[in-house]
Z-matrix of the N, CA and C atoms (Angstrom, degrees):
N
C 1 1.476
C 2 1.534 1 111.09
N 3 1.357 2 114.70 1 -42.16
C 4 1.468 3 119.99 2 -179.91
C 5 1.540 4 109.72 3 -64.44
N 6 1.336 5 115.98 4 -41.03
C 7 1.479 6 119.80 5 179.55
C 8 1.518 7 110.30 6 -62.46
N 9 1.313 8 116.60 7 -39.96
C 10 1.481 9 120.20 8 -178.84
C 11 1.524 10 109.86 9 -63.40
N 12 1.345 11 116.81 10 -44.23
C 13 1.468 12 121.57 11 178.22
C 14 1.520 13 111.55 12 -61.11
N 15 1.330 14 115.64 13 -43.12
C 16 1.457 15 121.04 14 -179.90
C 17 1.537 16 110.35 15 -63.74
N 18 1.331 17 116.02 16 -40.02
C 19 1.460 18 121.06 17 179.53
C 20 1.515 19 110.99 18 -64.97
N 21 1.357 20 116.00 19 -45.83
C 22 1.461 21 120.46 20 179.44
C 23 1.516 22 111.67 21 -62.56
N 24 1.350 23 115.30 22 -39.57
C 25 1.465 24 119.99 23 178.65
C 26 1.530 25 109.99 24 -63.89
N 27 1.324 26 116.52 25 -45.40
C 28 1.462 27 119.78 26 -179.81
C 29 1.538 28 111.12 27 -61.11
N 30 1.337 29 117.02 28 -40.78
C 31 1.451 30 120.95 29 179.33
C 32 1.529 31 110.39 30 -63.23
N 33 1.338 32 117.52 31 -44.63
C 34 1.482 33 121.12 32 178.19
C 35 1.512 34 111.74 33 -60.60
N 36 1.337 35 114.15 34 -43.51
C 37 1.471 36 119.52 35 -179.26
C 38 1.524 37 110.66 36 -65.02
N 39 1.314 38 116.96 37 -44.18
C 40 1.451 39 121.07 38 -178.97
C 41 1.531 40 110.89 39 -64.82
N 42 1.333 41 116.35 40 -40.57
C 43 1.462 42 119.63 41 179.16
C 44 1.542 43 110.86 42 -65.35
N 45 1.322 44 117.02 43 -37.34
C 46 1.484 45 120.43 44 177.08
C 47 1.526 46 110.46 45 -63.27
N 48 1.324 47 116.05 46 -41.92
C 49 1.478 48 120.74 47 177.91
C 50 1.514 49 111.64 48 -64.07
N 51 1.344 50 116.51 49 -47.27
C 52 1.455 51 121.77 50 179.73
C 53 1.517 52 110.63 51 -61.45
N 54 1.338 53 116.25 52 -41.83
C 55 1.459 54 121.99 53 178.59
C 56 1.533 55 110.97 54 -57.87
N 57 1.325 56 115.68 55 -47.52
C 58 1.485 57 119.83 56 -178.90
C 59 1.527 58 110.91 57 -65.93
N 60 1.336 59 115.87 58 -42.07
C 61 1.467 60 120.46 59 -179.27
C 62 1.536 61 110.89 60 -62.75
N 63 1.320 62 116.76 61 -47.14
C 64 1.468 63 119.92 62 -178.68
C 65 1.533 64 110.84 63 -64.10
N 66 1.329 65 116.14 64 -43.10
C 67 1.458 66 119.50 65 178.18
C 68 1.541 67 111.18 66 -59.84
N 69 1.327 68 114.87 67 -43.03
C 70 1.457 69 120.12 68 -175.18
C 71 1.542 70 112.26 69 -58.67
N 72 1.285 71 117.53 70 -34.37
C 73 1.475 72 120.81 71 179.70
C 74 1.523 73 112.34 72 -63.87
N 75 1.324 74 117.79 73 -23.04
C 76 1.461 75 121.20 74 -174.43
C 77 1.529 76 113.59 75 -95.61
N 78 1.318 77 117.11 76 -8.20
C 79 1.473 78 120.21 77 -170.30
C 80 1.539 79 113.09 78 -91.09
N 81 1.328 80 113.72 79 156.48
C 82 1.461 81 122.16 80 170.44
C 83 1.530 82 107.66 81 -126.49
N 84 1.326 83 115.45 82 155.15
C 85 1.469 84 119.28 83 -172.72
C 86 1.521 85 112.06 84 -130.27
N 87 1.321 86 115.90 85 134.08
C 88 1.447 87 122.98 86 175.85
C 89 1.528 88 108.27 87 -113.47
N 90 1.336 89 115.48 88 101.57
C 91 1.472 90 120.61 89 -175.57
C 92 1.547 91 109.60 90 -89.20
N 93 1.312 92 114.82 91 125.43
C 94 1.472 93 122.35 92 179.96
C 95 1.528 94 109.61 93 -109.96
N 96 1.319 95 117.46 94 139.02
C 97 1.468 96 121.46 95 176.02
C 98 1.539 97 112.86 96 62.89
N 99 1.330 98 117.87 97 28.21
C 100 1.462 99 119.05 98 -179.09
C 101 1.528 100 111.73 99 -64.56
N 102 1.323 101 116.40 100 -28.57
C 103 1.477 102 120.40 101 176.98
C 104 1.528 103 111.18 102 -61.73
N 105 1.342 104 115.97 103 -32.69
C 106 1.457 105 120.86 104 178.65
C 107 1.529 106 110.47 105 -68.48
N 108 1.338 107 117.20 106 -40.47
C 109 1.454 108 121.16 107 176.59
C 110 1.535 109 110.03 108 -64.11
N 111 1.316 110 116.44 109 -43.41
C 112 1.480 111 120.33 110 179.33
C 113 1.515 112 111.07 111 -61.64
N 114 1.330 113 115.24 112 -40.38
C 115 1.477 114 119.50 113 178.97
C 116 1.540 115 111.43 114 -65.40
N 117 1.346 116 116.40 115 -41.05
C 118 1.465 117 120.62 116 178.77
C 119 1.506 118 110.54 117 -61.65
N 120 1.329 119 116.51 118 -44.66
C 121 1.467 120 119.96 119 -179.53
C 122 1.521 121 111.16 120 -66.77
N 123 1.323 122 117.33 121 -36.79
C 124 1.449 123 121.96 122 179.33
C 125 1.535 124 111.03 123 -66.05
N 126 1.322 125 116.37 124 -41.70
C 127 1.469 126 121.67 125 -175.27
C 128 1.530 127 112.55 126 -79.61
N 129 1.328 128 117.31 127 -35.35
C 130 1.474 129 121.34 128 -173.28
C 131 1.529 130 112.99 129 -111.67
N 132 1.324 131 118.80 130 -11.22
C 133 1.459 132 120.53 131 178.24
C 134 1.502 133 115.47 132 86.00
N 135 1.342 134 116.00 133 -20.57
C 136 1.459 135 119.05 134 -178.33
C 137 1.525 136 109.78 135 -166.28
N 138 1.331 137 117.50 136 -179.13
C 139 1.464 138 120.59 137 179.76
C 140 1.534 139 108.92 138 -163.20
N 141 1.323 140 115.33 139 164.62
C 142 1.460 141 122.49 140 173.38
C 143 1.518 142 107.52 141 -125.27
N 144 1.338 143 117.53 142 117.68
C 145 1.447 144 120.69 143 173.93
C 146 1.529 145 110.26 144 -70.96
N 147 1.336 146 115.85 145 137.18
C 148 1.475 147 120.55 146 168.85
C 149 1.516 148 106.66 147 -111.32
N 150 1.309 149 117.45 148 131.93
C 151 1.455 150 121.28 149 179.50
C 152 1.509 151 110.98 150 -143.66
N 153 1.337 152 116.12 151 158.13
C 154 1.454 153 121.33 152 175.07
C 155 1.520 154 108.84 153 -76.39
N 156 1.304 155 116.06 154 146.24
C 157 1.475 156 121.34 155 -178.44
C 158 1.524 157 111.57 156 -58.01
N 159 1.311 158 118.33 157 -33.12
C 160 1.459 159 122.56 158 -177.63
C 161 1.536 160 112.09 159 -66.59
N 162 1.340 161 118.12 160 -18.72
C 163 1.457 162 121.71 161 -178.90
C 164 1.518 163 113.36 162 -99.99
N 165 1.345 164 116.29 163 18.46
C 166 1.455 165 120.36 164 -173.02
C 167 1.534 166 113.05 165 -61.55
N 168 1.305 167 118.92 166 -45.92
C 169 1.479 168 121.39 167 -178.02
C 170 1.525 169 110.22 168 -60.65
N 171 1.323 170 116.95 169 -48.42
C 172 1.461 171 120.38 170 179.63
C 173 1.503 172 113.84 171 -61.59
N 174 1.346 173 115.98 172 -38.24
C 175 1.458 174 119.64 173 -179.77
C 176 1.537 175 110.84 174 -66.92
N 177 1.321 176 117.36 175 -42.11
C 178 1.470 177 120.92 176 -179.77
C 179 1.533 178 110.29 177 -64.35
N 180 1.332 179 116.21 178 -48.46
C 181 1.456 180 120.30 179 -176.27
C 182 1.519 181 112.59 180 -67.61
N 183 1.339 182 116.39 181 -38.19
C 184 1.476 183 119.40 182 -177.38
C 185 1.520 184 112.35 183 -70.02
N 186 1.334 185 116.74 184 -13.88
C 187 1.475 186 120.31 185 179.67
C 188 1.523 187 112.54 186 -112.57
N 189 1.327 188 116.65 187 17.72
C 190 1.469 189 120.07 188 175.70
C 191 1.522 190 108.03 189 -61.67
N 192 1.326 191 116.57 190 134.26
C 193 1.462 192 120.67 191 -177.05
C 194 1.516 193 111.48 192 89.02
N 195 1.332 194 117.72 193 -5.22
C 196 1.458 195 122.92 194 179.50
C 197 1.538 196 106.61 195 -131.40
N 198 1.350 197 118.30 196 81.84
C 199 1.477 198 122.18 197 -171.76
C 200 1.521 199 113.08 198 -57.78
N 201 1.322 200 114.98 199 135.85
C 202 1.480 201 123.62 200 174.68
C 203 1.534 202 108.46 201 -124.64
N 204 1.320 203 114.43 202 157.65
C 205 1.465 204 121.19 203 173.38
C 206 1.515 205 107.63 204 -99.63
N 207 1.336 206 116.51 205 140.05
C 208 1.449 207 119.86 206 -176.66
C 209 1.540 208 111.13 207 -146.43
N 210 1.326 209 115.44 208 152.33
C 211 1.478 210 119.77 209 176.38
C 212 1.520 211 107.48 210 -91.20
N 213 1.322 212 115.43 211 129.02
C 214 1.459 213 122.13 212 177.30
C 215 1.512 214 108.75 213 -124.73
N 216 1.323 215 116.85 214 141.22
C 217 1.449 216 122.03 215 -178.65
C 218 1.534 217 111.95 216 -50.23
N 219 1.327 218 115.99 217 144.34
C 220 1.442 219 120.26 218 179.04
C 221 1.532 220 112.61 219 -82.30
N 222 1.304 221 117.29 220 2.25
C 223 1.471 222 121.96 221 -179.65
C 224 1.518 223 111.11 222 -74.76
N 225 1.327 224 116.55 223 170.14
C 226 1.461 225 121.65 224 176.97
C 227 1.529 226 110.15 225 -63.77
N 228 1.336 227 118.20 226 -38.06
C 229 1.460 228 121.22 227 176.83
C 230 1.530 229 110.27 228 -62.26
N 231 1.357 230 115.47 229 -32.62
C 232 1.435 231 118.98 230 178.40
C 233 1.521 232 113.28 231 -65.87
N 234 1.343 233 115.51 232 -28.56
C 235 1.463 234 120.42 233 178.10
C 236 1.515 235 111.25 234 -60.99
N 237 1.325 236 116.48 235 -36.27
C 238 1.477 237 122.00 236 -178.85
C 239 1.530 238 109.95 237 -65.76
N 240 1.328 239 117.24 238 -26.76
C 241 1.472 240 121.32 239 176.05
C 242 1.518 241 110.12 240 -86.82
N 243 1.343 242 116.19 241 -42.88
C 244 1.449 243 120.91 242 -173.21
C 245 1.525 244 113.93 243 -64.17
N 246 1.327 245 116.72 244 -45.96
C 247 1.458 246 119.53 245 -175.93
C 248 1.537 247 113.13 246 -62.76
N 249 1.348 248 118.83 247 -49.85
C 250 1.461 249 118.00 248 175.82
C 251 1.521 250 113.46 249 -57.20
N 252 1.358 251 116.68 250 -39.05
C 253 1.462 252 119.26 251 179.41
C 254 1.529 253 110.63 252 -63.08
N 255 1.314 254 115.74 253 -41.02
C 256 1.478 255 120.16 254 179.16
C 257 1.537 256 110.40 255 -66.47
N 258 1.327 257 116.74 256 -39.80
C 259 1.477 258 119.25 257 177.87
C 260 1.516 259 112.28 258 -66.65
N 261 1.346 260 115.96 259 -23.39
C 262 1.459 261 120.24 260 176.07
C 263 1.528 262 112.27 261 -85.05
N 264 1.327 263 116.71 262 0.02
C 265 1.458 264 120.77 263 176.81
C 266 1.521 265 116.45 264 103.21
N 267 1.328 266 117.08 265 -4.92
C 268 1.464 267 120.59 266 -179.33
C 269 1.520 268 111.58 267 -79.91
N 270 1.331 269 116.82 268 162.92
C 271 1.435 270 123.76 269 177.22
C 272 1.524 271 108.67 270 -105.49
N 273 1.335 272 118.46 271 142.00
C 274 1.438 273 120.83 272 179.86
C 275 1.520 274 111.25 273 -124.32
N 276 1.332 275 114.87 274 141.27
C 277 1.457 276 122.72 275 171.99
C 278 1.527 277 105.47 276 -115.37
N 279 1.321 278 118.66 277 119.01
C 280 1.457 279 122.48 278 -171.64
C 281 1.519 280 111.16 279 -89.30
N 282 1.320 281 115.97 280 124.00
C 283 1.457 282 120.74 281 176.82
C 284 1.522 283 110.81 282 159.14
N 285 1.318 284 117.13 283 177.34
C 286 1.452 285 123.36 284 177.76
C 287 1.529 286 108.03 285 -157.25
N 288 1.324 287 115.30 286 -177.91
C 289 1.472 288 118.91 287 -179.34
C 290 1.522 289 111.21 288 -64.75
N 291 1.365 290 116.47 289 -23.35
C 292 1.470 291 120.40 290 -175.28
C 293 1.509 292 112.21 291 -102.54
N 294 1.324 293 118.73 292 -15.73
C 295 1.452 294 121.15 293 -174.57
C 296 1.515 295 111.09 294 -147.21
N 297 1.348 296 116.66 295 118.71
C 298 1.479 297 122.60 296 176.82
C 299 1.530 298 111.07 297 57.80
N 300 1.315 299 117.78 298 32.26
C 301 1.471 300 120.89 299 -176.72
C 302 1.518 301 113.60 300 -63.89
N 303 1.333 302 117.99 301 -42.93
C 304 1.450 303 121.56 302 -178.41
C 305 1.538 304 110.83 303 -66.41
N 306 1.315 305 116.52 304 -39.70
C 307 1.464 306 120.99 305 178.99
C 308 1.527 307 110.97 306 -61.44
N 309 1.349 308 114.89 307 -43.66
C 310 1.472 309 120.00 308 179.68
C 311 1.538 310 110.63 309 -65.70
N 312 1.330 311 116.56 310 -39.99
C 313 1.467 312 121.73 311 179.15
C 314 1.529 313 110.19 312 -60.91
N 315 1.332 314 117.45 313 -46.81
C 316 1.459 315 121.34 314 -179.67
C 317 1.522 316 111.02 315 -63.93
N 318 1.338 317 117.54 316 -38.79
C 319 1.451 318 120.90 317 179.76
C 320 1.507 319 111.00 318 -65.88
N 321 1.361 320 116.23 319 -40.44
C 322 1.448 321 120.53 320 177.79
C 323 1.524 322 112.95 321 -62.90
N 324 1.321 323 115.70 322 -40.73
C 325 1.461 324 119.74 323 178.80
C 326 1.539 325 109.51 324 -63.02
N 327 1.334 326 117.71 325 -40.37
C 328 1.468 327 121.28 326 176.90
C 329 1.506 328 110.66 327 -60.99
N 330 1.351 329 117.96 328 -46.42
C 331 1.441 330 121.00 329 179.34
C 332 1.543 331 111.13 330 -59.54
N 333 1.346 332 116.34 331 -46.50
C 334 1.450 333 120.36 332 -178.37
C 335 1.533 334 112.14 333 -62.58
N 336 1.303 335 116.33 334 -40.81
C 337 1.449 336 120.00 335 -179.18
C 338 1.525 337 111.93 336 -72.84
N 339 1.344 338 116.35 337 -18.38
C 340 1.451 339 120.26 338 174.71
C 341 1.524 340 113.78 339 -92.99
N 342 1.324 341 115.70 340 9.87
C 343 1.459 342 120.01 341 171.62
C 344 1.500 343 117.09 342 98.97
N 345 1.362 344 117.67 343 -1.29
C 346 1.459 345 119.63 344 176.20
C 347 1.510 346 109.59 345 -83.11
N 348 1.351 347 119.22 346 125.82
C 349 1.443 348 119.52 347 171.80
C 350 1.525 349 110.50 348 -67.64
N 351 1.321 350 117.31 349 156.40
C 352 1.464 351 121.38 350 -177.24
C 353 1.505 352 111.77 351 -109.30
N 354 1.347 353 115.23 352 167.13
C 355 1.469 354 122.46 353 176.09
C 356 1.519 355 107.70 354 -149.07
N 357 1.342 356 116.32 355 127.68
C 358 1.461 357 121.80 356 -176.90
C 359 1.519 358 110.35 357 -130.81
N 360 1.339 359 116.45 358 131.53
C 361 1.487 360 121.12 359 170.93
C 362 1.534 361 105.57 360 -81.74
N 363 1.309 362 116.21 361 101.09
C 364 1.462 363 120.31 362 -167.28
C 365 1.522 364 115.46 363 -72.75
N 366 1.354 365 116.87 364 -17.29
C 367 1.466 366 119.24 365 177.25
C 368 1.523 367 111.31 366 -106.63
N 369 1.356 368 117.72 367 7.97
C 370 1.445 369 122.25 368 -179.70
C 371 1.542 370 111.70 369 -91.98
N 372 1.330 371 117.35 370 175.32
C 373 1.470 372 125.43 371 -0.33
C 374 1.526 373 114.79 372 -86.40
N 375 1.358 374 118.23 373 -8.00
C 376 1.465 375 118.83 374 -174.66
C 377 1.520 376 114.06 375 -129.95
N 378 1.318 377 117.62 376 6.69
C 379 1.479 378 119.25 377 177.59
C 380 1.509 379 113.48 378 93.10
N 381 1.303 380 116.46 379 -169.45
C 382 1.473 381 129.24 380 6.79
C 383 1.531 382 112.20 381 -65.16
N 384 1.324 383 114.78 382 154.33
C 385 1.469 384 121.31 383 -176.36
C 386 1.528 385 110.70 384 -64.90
N 387 1.331 386 114.97 385 135.36
C 388 1.464 387 123.18 386 175.63
C 389 1.527 388 112.99 387 63.42
N 390 1.327 389 116.38 388 29.67
C 391 1.470 390 122.00 389 173.67
C 392 1.516 391 109.10 390 -124.04
N 393 1.349 392 118.09 391 101.29
C 394 1.456 393 120.23 392 -176.86
C 395 1.531 394 112.55 393 -61.61
N 396 1.317 395 115.73 394 139.98
C 397 1.453 396 121.33 395 172.92
C 398 1.531 397 109.06 396 -91.94
N 399 1.323 398 118.11 397 159.11
C 400 1.480 399 119.80 398 -175.82
C 401 1.517 400 115.62 399 -71.41
N 402 1.357 401 117.53 400 -11.24
C 403 1.465 402 119.45 401 -173.89
C 404 1.518 403 114.39 402 -57.46
N 405 1.331 404 119.55 403 -38.87
C 406 1.443 405 121.22 404 -178.75
C 407 1.514 406 111.49 405 -65.15
N 408 1.329 407 117.66 406 -32.63
C 409 1.462 408 121.76 407 178.79
C 410 1.528 409 111.64 408 -72.71
N 411 1.373 410 114.51 409 -38.45
C 412 1.454 411 119.31 410 175.99
C 413 1.532 412 110.12 411 -62.03
N 414 1.332 413 116.11 412 -44.17
C 415 1.455 414 120.89 413 178.75
C 416 1.535 415 111.64 414 -62.55
N 417 1.336 416 116.29 415 -44.68
C 418 1.453 417 121.03 416 -179.35
C 419 1.524 418 110.75 417 -62.96
N 420 1.340 419 116.85 418 -39.30
C 421 1.451 420 121.55 419 -179.89
C 422 1.526 421 111.26 420 -66.33
N 423 1.316 422 116.68 421 -46.95
C 424 1.462 423 120.68 422 -176.68
C 425 1.542 424 111.96 423 -70.40
N 426 1.311 425 116.02 424 -34.94
C 427 1.464 426 120.47 425 -179.17
C 428 1.542 427 112.91 426 -89.78
N 429 1.345 428 115.95 427 -4.58
C 430 1.475 429 122.00 428 -178.20
C 431 1.527 430 110.83 429 52.93
N 432 1.320 431 114.21 430 49.40
C 433 1.452 432 121.76 431 -176.07
C 434 1.521 433 109.76 432 -129.56
N 435 1.345 434 119.33 433 131.68
C 436 1.450 435 120.13 434 -178.79
C 437 1.513 436 114.42 435 -73.08
N 438 1.307 437 117.85 436 154.58
C 439 1.450 438 124.48 437 176.79
C 440 1.500 439 109.31 438 -95.63
N 441 1.321 440 116.66 439 131.87
C 442 1.476 441 121.88 440 176.17
C 443 1.530 442 109.47 441 -115.42
N 444 1.342 443 118.31 442 112.16
C 445 1.464 444 120.25 443 177.08
C 446 1.549 445 110.50 444 -60.82
N 447 1.347 446 116.08 445 129.93
C 448 1.451 447 122.35 446 -179.07
C 449 1.530 448 109.67 447 -121.00
N 450 1.318 449 115.53 448 125.97
C 451 1.469 450 120.34 449 175.55
C 452 1.514 451 109.07 450 -122.15
N 453 1.326 452 116.74 451 124.09
C 454 1.471 453 122.08 452 -177.21
C 455 1.523 454 107.88 453 -130.55
N 456 1.341 455 117.89 454 112.53
C 457 1.452 456 120.58 455 -175.39
C 458 1.534 457 110.72 456 -129.70
N 459 1.322 458 118.22 457 125.12
C 460 1.466 459 120.48 458 174.83
C 461 1.514 460 111.01 459 -76.50
N 462 1.338 461 116.26 460 144.79
C 463 1.465 462 118.93 461 -179.65
C 464 1.531 463 112.49 462 -73.68
N 465 1.330 464 116.51 463 -26.62
C 466 1.453 465 120.86 464 173.69
C 467 1.518 466 108.36 465 -126.14
N 468 1.335 467 116.36 466 128.09
C 469 1.460 468 118.89 467 -170.11
C 470 1.514 469 111.68 468 -156.06
N 471 1.337 470 113.89 469 160.04
C 472 1.461 471 120.43 470 166.40
C 473 1.513 472 107.13 471 -105.06
N 474 1.312 473 116.55 472 129.02
C 475 1.473 474 121.17 473 179.22
C 476 1.524 475 108.80 474 -108.95
N 477 1.339 476 114.74 475 121.04
C 478 1.476 477 120.58 476 179.66
C 479 1.527 478 108.91 477 -79.93
N 480 1.322 479 117.01 478 83.72
C 481 1.448 480 123.28 479 -174.72
C 482 1.523 481 112.03 480 -58.49
N 483 1.323 482 116.89 481 -33.45
C 484 1.471 483 120.17 482 -177.17
C 485 1.533 484 113.07 483 -77.02
N 486 1.344 485 116.85 484 -15.22
C 487 1.453 486 120.18 485 177.15
C 488 1.539 487 109.67 486 -77.04
N 489 1.315 488 117.11 487 149.67
C 490 1.475 489 120.93 488 -176.68
C 491 1.536 490 111.65 489 -57.73
N 492 1.348 491 116.77 490 -32.88
C 493 1.469 492 119.99 491 -174.90
C 494 1.520 493 113.73 492 -99.21
N 495 1.355 494 117.31 493 -0.90
C 496 1.481 495 120.64 494 -172.62
C 497 1.525 496 109.90 495 54.98
N 498 1.307 497 115.02 496 53.68
C 499 1.467 498 122.35 497 -172.93
C 500 1.520 499 111.68 498 -56.01
N 501 1.329 500 116.29 499 137.43
C 502 1.453 501 122.47 500 -177.09
C 503 1.508 502 110.88 501 -101.98
N 504 1.328 503 116.24 502 124.49
C 505 1.448 504 122.72 503 175.77
C 506 1.513 505 107.90 504 -114.16
N 507 1.332 506 119.04 505 112.44
C 508 1.468 507 121.66 506 -176.37
C 509 1.518 508 111.65 507 -68.51
N 510 1.330 509 116.98 508 144.53
C 511 1.455 510 121.95 509 171.68
C 512 1.518 511 108.22 510 -77.52
N 513 1.328 512 117.37 511 149.76
C 514 1.470 513 120.58 512 174.52
C 515 1.528 514 110.95 513 -57.74
N 516 1.339 515 115.81 514 148.70
C 517 1.450 516 124.89 515 174.96
C 518 1.548 517 113.15 516 66.93
N 519 1.314 518 116.94 517 18.04
C 520 1.453 519 118.74 518 177.25
C 521 1.542 520 110.60 519 -89.62
N 522 1.339 521 114.98 520 170.66
C 523 1.459 522 121.41 521 176.40
C 524 1.522 523 108.69 522 -110.02
N 525 1.325 524 116.24 523 141.55
C 526 1.467 525 122.06 524 175.93
C 527 1.519 526 109.90 525 -101.98
N 528 1.317 527 115.95 526 139.41
C 529 1.472 528 122.05 527 170.66
C 530 1.522 529 106.79 528 -105.13
N 531 1.348 530 115.34 529 123.93
C 532 1.457 531 122.01 530 -171.26
C 533 1.523 532 108.30 531 -123.05
N 534 1.339 533 115.76 532 121.58
C 535 1.462 534 120.80 533 -177.25
C 536 1.523 535 110.01 534 -120.56
N 537 1.342 536 115.27 535 132.31
C 538 1.465 537 122.11 536 176.66
C 539 1.529 538 108.77 537 -104.29
N 540 1.327 539 117.40 538 127.13
C 541 1.457 540 121.28 539 -177.41
C 542 1.519 541 113.48 540 -88.77
N 543 1.328 542 114.01 541 -178.02
C 544 1.454 543 120.57 542 178.25
C 545 1.528 544 110.17 543 -71.13
N 546 1.331 545 118.35 544 137.67
C 547 1.465 546 120.12 545 -178.77
C 548 1.510 547 112.05 546 -65.25
N 549 1.320 548 115.77 547 145.34
C 550 1.466 549 122.94 548 177.53
C 551 1.516 550 108.52 549 -115.45
N 552 1.310 551 117.03 550 116.41
C 553 1.467 552 122.47 551 179.91
C 554 1.523 553 108.39 552 -98.78
N 555 1.309 554 117.24 553 125.31
C 556 1.454 555 121.97 554 -176.82
C 557 1.521 556 109.90 555 -92.58
N 558 1.347 557 115.52 556 124.67
C 559 1.450 558 121.29 557 -178.58
C 560 1.531 559 111.00 558 -110.14
N 561 1.334 560 115.40 559 171.40
C 562 1.463 561 121.03 560 -177.92
C 563 1.512 562 111.93 561 -58.71
N 564 1.328 563 116.66 562 -41.70
C 565 1.470 564 120.51 563 -179.12
C 566 1.528 565 112.40 564 -64.83
N 567 1.343 566 115.17 565 -29.21
C 568 1.478 567 119.08 566 177.17
C 569 1.531 568 110.15 567 -68.16
N 570 1.317 569 116.14 568 -40.81
C 571 1.475 570 120.29 569 177.77
C 572 1.521 571 110.14 570 -63.95
N 573 1.316 572 116.68 571 -41.92
C 574 1.451 573 120.17 572 -178.91
C 575 1.536 574 111.04 573 -66.16
N 576 1.333 575 116.76 574 -26.32
C 577 1.463 576 123.02 575 -179.37
C 578 1.542 577 111.30 576 -88.19
N 579 1.340 578 116.87 577 2.07
C 580 1.462 579 120.66 578 -178.96
C 581 1.516 580 112.55 579 74.53
N 582 1.331 581 116.11 580 19.12
C 583 1.486 582 123.37 581 179.72
C 584 1.521 583 113.79 582 63.37
N 585 1.318 584 117.26 583 19.16
C 586 1.472 585 120.55 584 -175.78
C 587 1.524 586 112.16 585 -56.84
N 588 1.315 587 118.08 586 -47.82
C 589 1.471 588 121.36 587 -177.93
C 590 1.517 589 111.10 588 -64.63
N 591 1.340 590 115.62 589 -41.12
C 592 1.465 591 119.69 590 -176.22
C 593 1.534 592 111.10 591 -72.06
N 594 1.313 593 118.06 592 -33.80
C 595 1.477 594 120.04 593 176.34
C 596 1.521 595 109.14 594 -61.11
N 597 1.347 596 116.56 595 -42.76
C 598 1.445 597 121.20 596 178.16
C 599 1.514 598 111.76 597 -64.52
N 600 1.347 599 115.90 598 -43.47
C 601 1.465 600 121.32 599 179.88
C 602 1.531 601 111.12 600 -61.46
N 603 1.326 602 116.18 601 -47.70
C 604 1.470 603 121.21 602 -178.18
C 605 1.526 604 110.59 603 -63.71
N 606 1.306 605 116.75 604 -44.33
C 607 1.477 606 121.00 605 178.89
C 608 1.498 607 111.05 606 -59.25
N 609 1.330 608 116.50 607 -44.10
C 610 1.453 609 121.64 608 -177.57
C 611 1.533 610 110.37 609 -67.18
N 612 1.325 611 117.21 610 -43.58
C 613 1.480 612 119.93 611 178.88
C 614 1.523 613 111.63 612 -60.58
N 615 1.316 614 117.50 613 -44.77
C 616 1.460 615 120.93 614 -177.36
C 617 1.526 616 111.38 615 -70.85
N 618 1.312 617 116.73 616 -34.18
C 619 1.458 618 120.34 617 175.16
C 620 1.527 619 110.62 618 -65.65
N 621 1.307 620 117.28 619 -44.42
C 622 1.467 621 121.23 620 178.76
C 623 1.513 622 112.45 621 -63.61
N 624 1.325 623 116.83 622 -37.75
C 625 1.475 624 120.86 623 178.10
C 626 1.520 625 110.36 624 -62.96
N 627 1.319 626 116.51 625 -44.75
C 628 1.474 627 120.51 626 177.96
C 629 1.519 628 111.23 627 -60.47
N 630 1.339 629 116.76 628 -43.75
C 631 1.454 630 121.85 629 -178.34
C 632 1.526 631 110.41 630 -66.27
N 633 1.330 632 116.64 631 -40.89
C 634 1.459 633 121.31 632 -179.37
C 635 1.528 634 110.47 633 -63.22
N 636 1.329 635 116.73 634 -46.86
C 637 1.456 636 121.16 635 179.78
C 638 1.514 637 109.95 636 -63.86
N 639 1.334 638 116.71 637 -40.59
C 640 1.473 639 120.79 638 178.94
C 641 1.522 640 111.59 639 -60.82
N 642 1.322 641 117.66 640 -46.02
C 643 1.452 642 121.87 641 -177.04
C 644 1.529 643 112.16 642 -70.68
N 645 1.340 644 116.65 643 -36.61
C 646 1.460 645 121.14 644 -173.85
C 647 1.515 646 114.32 645 -85.37
N 648 1.338 647 116.49 646 -37.68
C 649 1.460 648 119.70 647 -170.45
C 650 1.536 649 114.85 648 -123.19
N 651 1.321 650 117.04 649 -12.03
C 652 1.468 651 119.93 650 -172.20
C 653 1.505 652 110.52 651 -125.42
N 654 1.285 653 118.58 652 44.86
C 655 1.455 654 123.44 653 -179.95
C 656 1.528 655 110.19 654 -55.85
N 657 1.317 656 116.79 655 133.81
C 658 1.469 657 124.34 656 177.86
C 659 1.533 658 112.64 657 68.49
N 660 1.369 659 116.56 658 13.61
C 661 1.468 660 119.64 659 174.36
C 662 1.510 661 109.46 660 -110.52
N 663 1.323 662 116.32 661 146.46
C 664 1.458 663 121.08 662 177.05
C 665 1.534 664 108.54 663 -88.78
N 666 1.328 665 117.40 664 119.75
C 667 1.444 666 121.72 665 177.05
C 668 1.524 667 106.90 666 -103.65
N 669 1.348 668 116.38 667 114.40
C 670 1.461 669 120.40 668 -174.81
C 671 1.523 670 111.93 669 -112.23
């Protein structure tokens, strides 16, 4: 019985990897504000991407060939995400706010200090949608690494409206619009304030990026 479960899990994981790989060959990318990301990396040595959970596929594919470290749930479902990411060259720290959170945090700090940029779905793993949790700010503070808001939206997509995050699945042969926001540096006073100001700043930046992309490149499309 255990062998059967392991086999089914491997098949699901392999199919997820193949799916991402095949899709990636068909995509094109429109990078916006890349000079700002280059400047952030030059000035600070590293960065942590913050992204909405619904943009996960686009974020992973748009950074193929540029390994990032990311936190992935320690659950069995998380394995289906973690393995393809690792096969694509990314680093994973397994855990969440409810399970092995401290272990994942320490692993992420190690990755960041060793030169790997990070990426965090700030409203994951279960929402509420578009509401950043404080974990990314705690990580940025401890690792002394700035947060860079990342918005990645496909021009043609399927949106899973019934999912908590309105997950975006890009159509083959579509183009992605990718926007890098202003870096957010976390200071001691921000930690003492519970990151209240920074949560508002990050939310506003990511909202404005989505609106800008919608108005400029996605006319007559609903961006959710």
